[in-house]
N, C-alpha and C positions, 0 to 999 in steps of 0.2 A: 504494499500499500504506500509506502514512502517513496517507491520508486514512480508509481504513477504519481504521486501528489508535486514531486521533484519535476516532473516533463509537465503539467500545467502550470507549475510556477516557473519553470525556467523559460517556459513558452512566451509569457506574458511580454517582457520586455523586447523580443524580437520580433513579435507580432505586430506591436504597438508602432517599432520603429518602421516595419514594413507595409502598415496600416497608412500612416502620416504621409509616407512614400507615394503609395497607389493615387491615395484622394488628393496629393499635391497635382496627380497628373490628370486625374478621375474630372475633377470638378470642374477646372477652366474650359476642358473641351466639353463636359456638358452644358456650359454658360454659352460658350462659343456656336454648339449647334443651336442651343435655345433661342438666342439672337438670332441668328442666320436665318432659323425656320419663320420667325416673328417676322422680320423685313422681307422677306421673300428672297433669299439670298438662296436658301437650299432648291426651291423651285426654277433659279435660273439654271442653277448647276445640273437640277433633272432636265431643264431641257437639251443640253447638252451630251449627258452621260447616258439617258432613257434609251438610245438607239442601242446601245449596246447592253445595258443591264437586262433592258425587257427580254433578254432571251434567257435572262438565268429567273425571270419573272420576280425582278426588284423593282422598285421605283428608284428613279435616277440619284434623289435623296441619299438612300444607303451608300453609295460610292461614299461618301463622308464617314460613314462608320467604320467600310473595309477598309478605308485608307487610314483610319484615325488606327487600328487594331493592326496594321501591317509593319507602321510604322513605330509606334510606339507601344502596343503591345495589348494583351487581351481585353485588361482591365479598362482601356482606354477606348476599345472596339466596343466593349457593352455598354459603355455608359452612352456613346454615341445613337447606339441601337436603342436603350428605352426614350430617348430625346426624338424619336422619327417613330409614326405610327406606320406598326407593321402588321400584318396578318402571322397566326403562329408558323405557316408556308412557307412567309416570305423569311420570318427571322432564323427557324432551322437552316434554310438555304446559308444564308449571312451566315450565323455562328459556325456553319460548318466550314466557310472559306475563310474566316478568322483564324479556326483552331489550325487551318492546314497553311495559314499566312500571316502569322503574327511574328512581332517583333526582327522584324526583319534585319535588321542591320546592325543589333545585339548578337543576336544568333547566328546568322551567318559566320560573324567575325570569330563566335567563339568555335565554329565549326571548322573554319581557318586554321587554327589553331594545331585541331588533331589530323591536319592532310587534306582536308575537302577545299574543293575552289569554293571563294568567295560568291562569285558570281554566279558557278552553275548551281551550287545552291536555293540562291533567291530566286535563279529564274523558273527552277523545277517546282519551287513551292507555289509561285503567281500562277505558273499554267497549271499546274493540280489542283488548286483553288476555281483557277475558271472551269475548267472541267469538271470539277466536282458540282459546281453549282447548276451546270448546263442537265449533267446528268439527275442530280438531285429535282431539279426543276419539272423535269420529264416522268419520274417516276411516282414521287410523292403525293399522296391525295390531295385534293384540296383542303386548308386547316382555316376556314373562315376567321375560328374565334383569335381574338386582338391579342398580342404579345404586351410585354407590361411596359406599358408608356406612363411618362412621367413628367410629360408636359402640359399646357394648359389647350383648352377649345380651342378650334383658328380663329375663331371673333371675339378672343379675348383682348382686353387692354393690356397694353404692357405690364403695369403696374400687377395686373393679375396675372399677368404670364410669369414673372419675376416672382409672387409670391408664390405660386404653384411650383415653381422650380425651384425654392428655398426649401418647401417642405419638403419635395422631392430628395433633396441630398441628403437631408438629415435621415432619411429612412434608406437612401441608398449607402452610408454612410455607417450606419447599424450591421448593415448586411453584410458590407464589407470587413467589416473588422471583427463579425463573427468567424464569417467565413477563413479569413487569414490564421485566425486565433485558433480552428481547428484542425486546421491544417498543420501549425507548427507544433501542434501537442503529438499527433497521429505521427510526425518525424522524428521528434525526440523519442515516442515511443518504440520506434522500428530503432533506433539507435541505443536507446538504452537496452532492449532488450536482445538487439543483435540479431534482426531479423533477418536484415538484408543478406546476407553469405547462405541461411540453411535456403532460404527462399529462393536465390539465384541460383543452389545446387538443384531446386526444383525442379525448375522453370527452363532448366537446359535440353532436356529435346525436345523442347519448342523450336529451339534455334533453328534444327532443321527443319520445322515448317515453315520458318522465317528466312528461310535462304541465307541464313548467318552462322557466324563460325561457334561449335560449341560451345567453347570457353567465355563466347561473348554474352553470358547468360547476365552476368554483374554490371556489365556496362547497360544491356538494354534494360532493365529492373531498375538503376537508378538514375537512369535518363526519362523511365516510363514513372514513375512515382516523383523524383524531385526534380528531372526537369534538364534541357538542353546543358544550361551551364555546369550544374552538377555532372552530369552524365561525363561531360568532356574534361573535368577537371579527373575523374577516375581513370579516363582513357590516357591521359596524359602521362598518371603515373604506373599506369600496367605499361607504357611505350616506352618508360624511363628504365623498367626493372626488366623488359626484353618479354614481358610474358605477351603480349599482342603485338604486330608490325602494326605498320602506318597504315598500309592497304586494306588491315583487318579494321582498322577504327576508322577507317572511310566508307569500309563495308558498312557498317555499324551506323554513321550519320545519314546513311541514304534512307533507312529505316525511321531514324528517329524523328529526322527533317516533318513526316507525315505521321508520325505516330509517337510523341512523347509529351510530358506533364499530364499523364491521362488521367491521373488522380484530382491534381488542380482543377484542370480546365472542366472536366466532366462535371467537377461540384461546382463549379463558379455558373456552368452555363444551364446545370440542371437546375441550379437555384431558383434560376429567372422564367423557368419553365420549359427549356428545350429536352427532348428527349436524351438520356443518355446512353439509351442503347443504339440509336442513332449516331448518336456522336464518336461511340467507340468502335461501331463494327466496320462506320466508313472511313475511321480514321485509318484505323489497322488493314480495311481491305485497299486501301491505297498504298499502305507501305507495303502491303506484298506484292501489290500490282510491281511498283517502282523499282524494289527489290529483285523479284524474281524476272522483268523484262531485262534490268541490266543488265542480268544474269547468262540470259537467255541469248539476247544482242554481243555479248562478250564470245560466247561460243559460236556465233554465225560469223561473227568477223574474224574469230583465228582460222575456221575451217575455210573464208573466204581468201 
């Protein structure tokens, strides 16, 4: 019990620091999107973007959420999503696009440290996000129910818009604080009870299914539970010890760019109403397609 109590206690300062950092990012983006929507800027953007995004079943305004997520990260994308009126189908498609293609500058730089190309990693994630949106728009049934919308009604005055926005930010801040703290507690428990090692050994047979080296299970688990940054740190350590080659680490990167931070990303999106099953299966499916497609292409090139 003492160990569990320590996990909850130790998670407080870290989660508070992370929450403050995220809210400093999310709140200005949410405010900007709200103001742009009220004064018609998003409508103007939509007229230019809509010819492309209509193929994804998305309104042109949603490009702001996609760009926010791709550049600043998942939480920035969600903040923008909740400031735009969307149906659940549109929100699901946009959530998957952001899940596949978020925080590109930072995460591609991390990938580069372990031997992958910065530009190739970024290009693949953008293309895969667009392909995913096209497919989901075709196969997903209509879901007319509204996604969480924290903005004011269209005919509201600017004062009413700002009042509604302020109340929504309090709600969003509390939700973010709770999610981050919960994730930090889980992370502390995994470390305290040393669960990553036995879990990675249990998952090692799955690596053959994923098209990855058998001993890559630890890197895969860390990347999926804690994210690309933590996963790459582990890869670098294993490379330095000679336990994995740079080529093997690069192979794992191709999987992780499609399928990482599954714990955090899934919980965060699911908390806003997006299907956890859809998120997990789609991301895992794209990871399998990318890794096995790359291996098949390599075989064809060698034979040619």
